[in-house]
C-alpha positions as CSV (number, residue, x, y, z in Angstrom):
1,M,41.1,-58.7,14.0
2,N,37.9,-57.3,15.6
3,N,38.3,-53.7,16.6
4,I,35.3,-53.9,18.9
5,S,37.3,-56.0,21.3
6,C,40.6,-54.1,20.8
7,P,41.8,-50.9,22.3
8,V,41.4,-48.0,19.8
9,S,43.6,-45.1,19.0
10,L,43.5,-42.6,16.2
11,V,47.1,-43.4,15.1
12,S,47.7,-45.8,12.2
13,I,50.7,-48.1,11.6
14,D,51.6,-50.5,8.8
15,S,50.3,-53.9,9.6
16,N,52.9,-55.6,7.3
17,V,55.7,-54.0,9.3
18,A,54.1,-55.2,12.5
19,R,53.7,-58.8,11.2
20,I,57.3,-58.9,9.9
21,N,58.4,-57.6,13.4
22,A,56.4,-60.4,15.0
23,F,58.2,-62.9,12.7
24,Y,61.6,-61.6,13.7
25,T,60.6,-61.7,17.4
26,G,59.5,-65.3,16.9
27,M,62.9,-66.1,15.3
28,F,64.7,-64.6,18.3
29,I,62.5,-66.6,20.7
30,V,63.2,-69.9,18.8
31,T,66.9,-69.1,18.8
32,Y,66.8,-68.6,22.5
33,A,64.8,-71.8,23.0
34,L,67.5,-73.7,21.1
35,T,70.5,-72.1,22.6
36,L,69.3,-70.9,26.0
37,Q,71.5,-67.8,25.6
38,V,69.8,-65.3,28.0
39,P,71.3,-62.2,26.2
40,I,68.9,-62.9,23.4
41,L,66.1,-62.2,25.9
42,Y,67.8,-59.0,27.1
43,F,67.9,-57.8,23.5
44,L,64.2,-58.5,23.1
45,I,63.4,-56.7,26.4
46,L,65.5,-53.7,25.2
47,D,63.8,-53.7,21.8
48,F,60.3,-53.9,23.2
49,S,61.1,-51.2,25.7
50,T,62.5,-48.9,23.0
51,R,59.3,-49.3,20.9
52,L,57.0,-48.8,23.8
53,F,58.7,-46.2,26.0
54,Y,60.9,-44.2,23.6
55,K,60.5,-44.2,19.8
56,R,59.8,-47.3,17.7
57,E,61.9,-45.8,14.9
58,Y,65.0,-46.5,17.1
59,S,64.0,-50.2,17.6
60,F,66.4,-52.5,15.8
61,L,63.6,-54.9,14.9
62,F,61.4,-52.1,13.7
63,I,64.2,-50.9,11.4
64,L,64.9,-54.4,10.2
65,S,61.1,-55.0,9.6
66,A,60.6,-51.8,7.7
67,A,63.7,-52.6,5.5
68,T,62.4,-56.2,4.9
69,K,59.0,-54.8,3.9
70,N,60.7,-52.5,1.4
71,I,63.0,-55.2,0.0
72,L,59.9,-57.5,-0.5
73,K,58.1,-54.6,-2.0
74,L,55.0,-55.1,0.1
75,K,52.3,-52.5,0.1
76,S,51.4,-50.6,3.2
77,V,48.3,-51.8,5.1
78,K,47.3,-49.2,7.6
79,V,45.7,-50.4,10.9
80,D,45.0,-48.9,14.2
81,A,48.1,-48.8,16.4
82,A,46.5,-49.5,19.7
83,P,46.1,-53.3,19.3
84,K,49.7,-53.6,18.1
85,R,50.9,-51.5,21.0
86,L,49.0,-53.8,23.4
87,A,50.7,-56.8,21.7
88,N,54.0,-55.2,22.3
89,Y,53.2,-54.8,26.0
90,F,52.3,-58.5,26.1
91,G,55.5,-59.3,24.3
92,L,57.5,-57.3,26.8
93,I,55.8,-59.0,29.7
94,F,56.5,-62.4,28.2
95,A,60.1,-61.6,27.5
96,V,60.6,-60.5,31.1
97,L,58.8,-63.5,32.5
98,I,60.8,-65.9,30.3
99,T,64.0,-64.2,31.4
100,L,63.1,-64.5,35.1
101,T,62.1,-68.1,34.8
102,A,65.3,-68.8,32.9
103,L,67.5,-67.1,35.6
104,L,65.6,-69.0,38.3
105,N,66.1,-72.3,36.5
106,L,62.3,-72.8,36.3
107,T,62.7,-74.7,33.0
108,A,59.2,-76.1,32.6
109,I,57.6,-72.7,33.2
110,M,60.1,-71.0,31.0
111,Y,59.4,-73.4,28.1
112,S,55.6,-73.1,28.7
113,L,55.9,-69.3,28.4
114,V,58.0,-69.7,25.2
115,I,55.4,-71.9,23.6
116,I,52.6,-69.5,24.5
117,L,54.5,-66.6,23.1
118,L,55.3,-68.5,19.9
119,V,51.7,-69.4,19.4
120,C,50.8,-65.7,19.7
121,V,53.5,-64.8,17.2
122,F,52.4,-67.6,14.8
123,L,48.7,-66.3,14.9
124,E,49.9,-62.7,14.2
125,V,52.3,-63.6,11.4
126,V,50.2,-66.2,9.6
127,F,46.6,-65.2,10.2
128,N,47.0,-61.5,11.3
129,Y,45.1,-62.5,14.4
130,C,45.8,-60.7,17.7
131,L,45.3,-62.9,20.7
132,G,46.0,-59.9,22.8
133,C,42.8,-58.3,21.6
134,E,40.8,-61.3,22.8
135,I,42.6,-61.1,26.2
136,Y,41.8,-57.4,26.3
137,H,38.1,-58.1,25.5
138,L,37.9,-60.6,28.4
139,Y,39.6,-58.2,30.7
140,K,37.1,-55.4,29.8
141,R,34.2,-57.8,30.2
142,F,35.4,-58.9,33.6
143,L,35.6,-55.3,34.8
144,S,32.1,-54.5,33.6
């Protein structure tokens, strides 16, 4: 991840917890895509909202991810929190859009959004690559 193209804060978070969290988010999205149970999306919206607008420590997926990291005995890898926070905003937006398209029976659009979100999750989990940072960089370049 290139911090030149990412938003920067002076707060650090554990990258391994964030990656595990992305993995669990991806699993919920895959489960939704296979079952089409909209309450799964409601859960994700609530979880993203808890992390972004209240306290991440109360997020079920954060708690599960931190516990998984401890069980796997992974070391902490501190990174800047701002890019991960931006990724959470993108995740929330995608969860809302997927929910809306599902409720409006816009199946092709809904599955397209699911695929895009899963690609982003895959890049984060496997390669620690934040596509949100690239989008942010393009956004800043467009405004300049």
